[in-house]
C-alpha positions in Angstrom: 26.3 -20.5 -57.6 29.4 -18.5 -57.1 29.5 -14.7 -56.7 30.4 -14.0 -60.3 27.5 -16.1 -61.5 25.2 -14.3 -59.0 26.3 -10.9 -60.3 25.7 -12.0 -64.0 22.3 -13.6 -63.4 19.6 -11.5 -65.2 17.0 -10.1 -62.9 13.6 -11.8 -63.0 10.8 -9.3 -63.8 9.2 -8.1 -60.6 12.0 -9.6 -58.4 12.8 -7.4 -55.5 16.3 -6.2 -54.6 16.0 -8.0 -51.3 15.2 -11.3 -53.1 18.1 -10.8 -55.5 20.5 -10.1 -52.6 19.6 -13.5 -51.1 21.5 -15.1 -53.9 24.6 -13.0 -53.2 26.9 -14.8 -50.7 29.5 -12.2 -50.2 28.4 -11.5 -46.6 27.0 -15.0 -45.8 30.3 -16.5 -44.6 31.1 -13.6 -42.4 27.6 -13.7 -40.8 27.9 -17.5 -40.3 31.3 -17.1 -38.6 30.0 -14.3 -36.4 27.0 -16.4 -35.3 29.2 -19.5 -34.7 31.5 -17.4 -32.5 28.6 -16.0 -30.5 27.1 -19.5 -30.0 30.5 -20.8 -28.8 30.7 -18.0 -26.4 27.3 -18.7 -24.9 28.0 -22.4 -24.7 31.2 -21.6 -22.8 29.2 -19.5 -20.4 26.6 -22.3 -19.9 29.3 -24.9 -19.2 31.3 -22.6 -16.8 28.3 -21.8 -14.7 26.8 -25.3 -14.6 26.1 -26.5 -11.1 25.5 -23.0 -9.8 22.2 -23.1 -8.0 21.8 -19.4 -8.6 22.8 -19.4 -12.2 20.4 -17.4 -14.4 19.7 -18.2 -18.1 17.6 -15.7 -20.0 16.1 -17.0 -23.3 15.3 -13.7 -25.0 12.7 -12.8 -27.6 11.5 -16.4 -28.2 8.3 -17.7 -29.7 7.1 -19.8 -26.8 4.9 -22.8 -27.3 3.9 -23.4 -23.7 2.9 -27.0 -23.9 0.0 -26.3 -21.5 -3.4 -27.9 -22.2 -4.5 -24.8 -24.1 -1.3 -24.8 -26.2 -1.0 -21.1 -25.8 1.8 -19.3 -27.7 3.6 -16.4 -26.1 6.1 -14.1 -27.5 8.7 -13.0 -25.0 11.3 -14.3 -22.6 11.9 -17.2 -20.3 14.1 -16.8 -17.2 15.6 -19.9 -15.7 17.2 -19.8 -12.2 19.2 -22.9 -11.3 17.2 -25.7 -12.9 13.8 -24.1 -12.6 11.7 -21.8 -14.8 11.3 -18.6 -12.8 9.5 -16.2 -15.2 7.7 -16.5 -18.6 6.4 -13.7 -20.7 7.1 -10.4 -22.5 8.6 -8.8 -19.4 10.3 -11.8 -18.0 13.9 -11.3 -16.8 13.7 -7.5 -16.3 17.1 -6.3 -15.2 18.8 -9.4 -16.4 21.5 -9.1 -19.0 24.9 -10.4 -20.0 26.5 -9.0 -16.8 24.6 -11.2 -14.4 23.3 -14.1 -16.5 23.8 -16.2 -19.6 21.7 -14.6 -22.2 20.5 -16.6 -25.2 19.1 -14.9 -28.3 16.0 -17.0 -29.1 14.5 -14.6 -31.6 14.9 -17.2 -34.4 13.6 -20.0 -32.4 10.5 -21.8 -31.1 11.0 -22.4 -27.4 8.9 -25.3 -26.1 9.0 -28.1 -23.5 11.1 -31.1 -24.3 9.2 -34.1 -25.6 8.4 -37.0 -23.3 8.5 -40.6 -24.6 6.0 -42.5 -22.5 7.4 -46.0 -23.4 10.8 -46.9 -24.8 12.7 -50.1 -24.5 16.0 -48.3 -24.3 18.1 -51.5 -23.8 17.7 -52.2 -27.5 19.6 -49.1 -28.7 22.4 -50.8 -30.5 20.0 -52.9 -32.5 18.7 -49.8 -34.2 17.5 -50.4 -37.8 18.1 -54.2 -37.9 14.5 -55.2 -38.8 12.8 -52.5 -40.9 10.1 -54.9 -42.2 9.5 -57.1 -39.1 6.0 -57.8 -37.8 5.5 -58.4 -34.1 6.2 -62.2 -34.1 9.4 -61.5 -36.1 10.4 -58.8 -33.6 9.9 -61.2 -30.7 12.0 -63.9 -32.4 14.9 -61.6 -33.2 15.0 -59.3 -30.2 13.6 -61.3 -27.3 14.0 -64.9 -28.0 17.5 -64.6 -29.6 19.6 -61.4 -29.1 18.2 -60.5 -25.6 19.3 -63.8 -24.1 22.9 -63.0 -24.9 23.0 -59.5 -23.3 25.8 -58.8 -20.9 25.5 -55.9 -18.4 27.8 -54.0 -20.7 25.4 -54.4 -23.6 22.5 -53.2 -21.5 24.6 -50.1 -20.6 25.4 -49.4 -24.3 21.8 -49.9 -25.4 20.5 -47.5 -22.8 23.2 -45.0 -23.4 22.6 -45.0 -27.2 18.9 -44.7 -26.8 19.2 -41.8 -24.3 21.6 -39.9 -26.4 19.5 -40.1 -29.6 16.5 -39.1 -27.6 18.3 -36.0 -26.4 19.5 -35.2 -29.9 15.9 -35.3 -31.2 14.5 -33.1 -28.5 13.2 -35.8 -26.1 14.2 -34.7 -22.6 12.3 -37.5 -20.7 11.9 -41.2 -21.3 10.1 -44.0 -19.5 12.7 -46.8 -19.9 10.7 -50.0 -20.1 13.6 -52.3 -19.3 12.2 -55.8 -19.9 15.6 -57.5 -20.1 16.7 -57.3 -16.5 18.6 -60.6 -16.5 20.5 -59.9 -13.3 21.1 -57.2 -10.7 24.1 -56.2 -12.7 22.0 -55.7 -15.8 19.6 -53.5 -13.9 22.5 -51.5 -12.4 24.0 -51.0 -15.9 20.7 -49.7 -17.3 20.3 -47.2 -14.5 23.9 -46.0 -14.7 23.6 -45.4 -18.4 20.6 -43.2 -17.8 22.4 -41.2 -15.2 25.5 -40.8 -17.4 23.5 -39.6 -20.4 22.0 -36.6 -18.5 18.4 -37.4 -19.7 15.4 -37.2 -17.3 14.2 -40.8 -17.1 12.0 -43.2 -15.3 13.6 -46.6 -15.1 10.9 -49.3 -15.2 12.7 -52.6 -14.3 11.1 -55.8 -15.7 11.7 -59.5 -16.0 13.0 -60.8 -19.4 10.4 -62.4 -21.6 12.5 -65.4 -22.7 15.6 -67.3 -21.8 17.5 -67.9 -18.6 17.9 -65.2 -16.0 18.6 -64.8 -12.2 15.0 -64.5 -11.0 16.1 -61.5 -8.9 13.1 -59.5 -10.0 11.0 -58.0 -8.5 12.9 -58.3 -5.2 15.8 -56.4 -6.8 13.7 -53.3 -7.0 14.4 -52.9 -3.2 18.1 -52.9 -3.9 17.8 -50.4 -6.7 15.7 -48.1 -4.6 18.2 -48.0 -1.8 21.3 -47.8 -4.0 20.3 -45.4 -6.8 17.1 -43.7 -5.9 17.7 -41.9 -2.6 16.3 -38.6 -3.6 12.7 -37.8 -4.7 13.8 -34.9 -7.0 16.7 -36.5 -8.9 16.7 -36.8 -12.7 16.2 -40.6 -12.8 13.4 -42.2 -10.9 12.2 -45.8 -10.4 9.1 -47.9 -11.1 8.2 -51.4 -12.1 7.3 -52.7 -15.5 5.3 -55.9 -15.6 4.6 -57.7 -18.8 2.4 -60.4 -17.1 0.0 -58.5 -14.9 0.5 -60.8 -12.1 -1.5 -59.8 -9.0 1.4 -60.6 -6.6 3.8 -58.4 -8.6 1.4 -55.5 -8.8 0.8 -55.8 -5.0 4.6 -55.8 -4.5 4.8 -52.5 -6.3 1.9 -50.9 -4.6 3.2 -51.9 -1.1 6.3 -49.8 -2.0 4.5 -46.9 -3.6 6.0 -47.7 -7.0 4.3 -46.9 -10.2 3.7 -49.8 -12.7 4.0 -49.6 -16.5 2.4 -52.4 -18.5 1.9 -53.4 -22.1 -1.9 -53.3 -22.2 -4.2 -55.0 -24.6 -6.1 -58.2 -25.2 -2.9 -59.9 -26.5 -1.0 -59.2 -23.3 -3.4 -58.7 -20.3 -6.7 -60.6 -20.0 -7.2 -60.0 -16.2 -7.6 -56.3 -15.9 -11.1 -56.6 -14.4 -9.8 -59.1 -11.8 -6.9 -56.8 -10.9 -9.4 -53.9 -10.5 -11.6 -56.0 -8.2 -8.5 -56.7 -6.1 -7.9 -53.0 -5.7 -4.7 -53.1 -7.7 -5.5 -50.7 -10.5 -4.8 -47.1 -9.4 -3.7 -43.8 -10.7 -0.1 -44.9 -10.3 -0.3 -47.0 -13.5 0.8 -46.4 -17.0 -0.6 -48.5 -19.8 1.2 -48.7 -23.1 -0.6 -49.4 -26.5 -4.1 -50.0 -24.9 -5.2 -52.0 -27.8 -8.4 -54.1 -28.2 -9.8 -53.2 -24.8 -13.4 -53.7 -23.8 -15.8 -51.0 -22.7 -15.5 -52.2 -19.2 -11.8 -52.1 -19.3 -11.9 -48.5 -20.6 -14.2 -47.5 -17.8 -11.8 -48.9 -15.3 -9.0 -46.9 -16.8 -11.0 -43.7 -16.8 -12.5 -44.1 -13.3 -9.2 -45.0 -11.6 -7.0 -42.3 -13.4 -4.7 -44.7 -15.1 -2.4 -42.9 -17.6 -2.2 -44.3 -21.1 0.0 -43.8 -24.2 -0.4 -44.7 -27.8 2.3 -45.8 -30.3 1.3 -44.8 -33.8 4.3 -46.2 -35.7 4.8 -49.3 -33.5 1.1 -50.4 -33.6 0.8 -50.0 -37.4 4.3 -51.3 -38.4 4.3 -54.4 -36.2 0.6 -55.1 -36.8 -0.5 -54.7 -33.1 -4.2 -54.7 -32.4 -6.4 -52.8 -34.9 -4.9 -50.9 -37.8 -5.2 -47.5 -36.0 -3.7 -46.6 -32.6 -6.3 -46.5 -29.8 -6.4 -42.7 -29.9 -10.2 -42.5 -30.5 -11.0 -45.0 -27.8 -8.9 -43.0 -25.3 -10.4 -39.7 -26.2 -14.0 -41.1 -26.2 -13.5 -42.0 -22.5 -12.0 -38.7 -21.5 -8.4 -39.9 -21.4 -5.7 -37.7 -22.9 -2.9 -40.1 -24.0 0.8 -39.6 -24.1 2.9 -40.7 -27.2 5.6 -43.4 -27.2 8.0 -44.8 -29.7 8.5 -48.4 -28.2 11.8 -49.4 -29.8 14.2 -48.6 -32.6 14.5 -51.9 -34.4 12.4 -50.7 -37.3 12.3 -46.9 -37.1 14.1 -44.1 -35.3 13.4 -42.1 -32.2 11.6 -39.0 -33.7 8.7 -37.4 -31.9 8.1 -35.1 -34.8 7.3 -38.0 -37.1 5.3 -39.7 -34.3 3.1 -36.6 -34.0 2.7 -36.4 -37.8 1.8 -40.1 -38.2 -0.7 -40.0 -35.4 -2.4 -36.9 -36.8 -2.6 -38.3 -40.4 -3.8 -41.8 -39.2 -6.5 -40.4 -36.9 -7.7 -37.7 -39.3 -7.7 -40.1 -42.3 -9.8 -42.6 -40.3 -12.2 -39.8 -39.3 -12.7 -38.6 -42.8 -13.2 -42.2 -44.1 -15.9 -42.7 -41.5 -17.5 -39.4 -42.4 -17.5 -40.4 -46.1 -19.1 -43.7 -45.2 -21.9 -41.8 -43.4 -21.2 -43.5 -40.1 -22.7 -42.2 -36.9 -20.8 -41.0 -33.8 -17.7 -40.2 -35.8 -15.0 -38.6 -33.5 -13.6 -35.2 -34.1 -10.3 -34.9 -36.0 -7.4 -34.2 -33.6 -5.4 -31.0 -34.1 -1.7 -30.1 -34.2 -2.2 -28.6 -30.7 -3.5 -32.0 -29.5 -0.4 -33.7 -30.9 1.9 -31.4 -29.0 -0.1 -31.9 -25.8 0.2 -35.7 -26.2 4.0 -35.5 -26.9 4.7 -33.2 -23.9 2.2 -32.6 -21.1 0.5 -36.0 -21.3 3.8 -37.8 -21.6 4.9 -36.1 -18.3 1.6 -37.4 -16.8 2.5 -40.9 -17.9 5.9 -40.5 -16.2 4.3 -39.3 -13.0 6.2 -36.1 -13.5 3.6 -33.6 -14.6 4.4 -31.4 -11.6 8.0 -31.2 -12.9 8.1 -31.1 -16.6 5.9 -31.2 -19.8 5.2 -27.5 -20.1 6.8 -24.1 -19.9 5.4 -22.9 -16.6 6.8 -21.0 -13.6 8.0 -23.5 -11.0 8.6 -26.4 -13.4 12.1 -27.8 -14.2 13.8 -26.2 -17.2 13.4 -29.1 -19.7 13.5 -26.9 -22.8 14.2 -27.3 -26.4 14.8 -24.6 -29.1 13.7 -25.3 -32.7 15.4 -23.3 -35.4 13.0 -21.3 -37.5 15.6 -20.2 -40.1 16.0 -23.5 -41.8 14.5 -24.0 -45.3 11.7 -26.3 -43.9 10.7 -24.0 -41.0 10.5 -20.7 -42.8 8.2 -18.9 -42.5 7.0 -20.1 -39.1 3.5 -18.8 -39.7 1.9 -20.9 -37.0 4.5 -22.1 -34.5 2.3 -25.1 -33.4 1.9 -26.2 -37.0 5.6 -25.7 -37.6 6.5 -28.1 -34.8 4.0 -30.8 -35.8 4.0 -30.7 -39.6 7.3 -29.2 -40.7 10.1 -29.5 -38.2 12.4 -32.6 -37.8 15.1 -33.5 -35.3 17.8 -31.7 -37.3 16.0 -28.4 -36.5 16.4 -28.9 -32.7 19.2 -26.4 -32.1 19.4 -26.7 -28.3 18.2 -29.0 -25.6 18.2 -28.3 -21.8 17.4 -30.8 -19.1 16.9 -29.4 -15.6 18.6 -26.2 -16.9 21.7 -28.0 -18.1 22.6 -27.8 -21.8 22.7 -31.2 -23.5 22.6 -30.1 -27.1 23.8 -26.9 -28.5 24.1 -25.5 -32.0 22.8 -28.8 -33.4 25.4 -31.0 -31.5 25.3 -33.0 -28.3 27.4 -31.4 -25.6 30.3 -33.3 -24.1 29.7 -36.5 -26.0 32.3 -38.2 -28.1 30.1 -39.7 -30.8 33.1 -41.4 -32.5 33.6 -43.5 -29.4 29.8 -44.0 -28.9 29.6 -45.3 -32.4 32.5 -47.7 -31.9 31.2 -49.3 -28.7 27.7 -49.5 -30.1 28.9 -51.4 -33.2 31.1 -53.6 -31.1 28.2 -54.5 -28.8 25.9 -55.1 -31.8 28.4 -57.3 -33.6 29.1 -59.4 -30.4 25.4 -60.0 -29.9 24.9 -61.0 -33.5 27.8 -63.4 -33.3 26.6 -65.0 -30.1 23.1 -65.4 -31.5 24.5 -67.0 -34.7 26.6 -69.4 -32.7 23.6 -70.4 -30.6 21.5 -70.9 -33.7 24.1 -73.1 -35.3 24.4 -75.2 -32.2 20.7 -75.8 -32.0 20.5 -76.8 -35.6 
């Protein structure tokens, strides 16, 4: 509608002058340019002061979803000094202004902790969208038995970089990179270097490939990685082991080095959890993905030892893993608060908003179905606040980083996202928690900070040439497809 059309449109009976003015665009372009200029100025200030340990950032007048277990909502300010949250609340940052800090007007935003993906196979990033209708066997055939066997270190780097960047774009500030295609030391190095280069907070969980030839350097290569890349306990990228076989010798190797272990856990993957527990190899430094089809005894082991677990609502249902619902009810019944994870991108995209929504709808639908069937001992329906807790605080717990991230609390690292509340799908933000879980999407993530460093601003990744990223991702994908096709034709 142009301005002349707006002026000629007859007023609707009862329509307010304020509503009518919403259709008049004469001042909209000027307001947009003013806002864009201000955003550019703030971004310039953020970039210029990056690396200053005393740099202060004040997020002013935000609606703060804290991410704490009670999911409290606070209206006020957040002061960040260096990379840490220094103050939170209505009076935070007293005496701080544009003369001594970078000040961000967050009055039209929900400020919350960045999401934590508890289990992502980041090396598959350039394979995004290739198998929208695959079941688990088809996924194994395509990804692991075929394409994975042709990965060069370069392809591992590209996959990890693409996955890390899309995670940041969507508001995920931490991933546990379950890297089960470590075909050589160079492949592992490439995966780690991509995580560092992306600027995401990550836990690199190196693992052996599932199929094909490889150098058999794992798990011994974890010692090299530790000494070469992981020399500081407080760096953005940390190390652990991923083990897909649950071999006692491999778990012992990790425990002797104080390394956490991530494992795909379920009756289809691990059938010796009781034995591992009897050997003293199941501890609170374990993260179990999926947790499907476990016995009562296995759940008691998890609860008693403090193992962290995560559920994958879209992966489990799309690939046909385990029962038709994620194991959310089993976890909660045993007092275990799970993280959320997205697994891989072959069939759907990294999007924690959708993950929370799918989990909520699946679980609540199951609960109401059981109620309608007059079953006994029906679990309670989870809430939107539960979903955010799983996607943030419990994810940080899965990563072994709950003391650093996962909530907006004084002393934690400034892993922060801003969600725009002026978009058509987020207005009015009547209940901020509901807005995050049931209405927002990745395009509403206006800004992302990791350790106090801006990674996304005004809806765009900062310092990233997406044209080049797209080119190298497509080249890597096409090369892998071609190699797989040549191998298939040779075999036939």
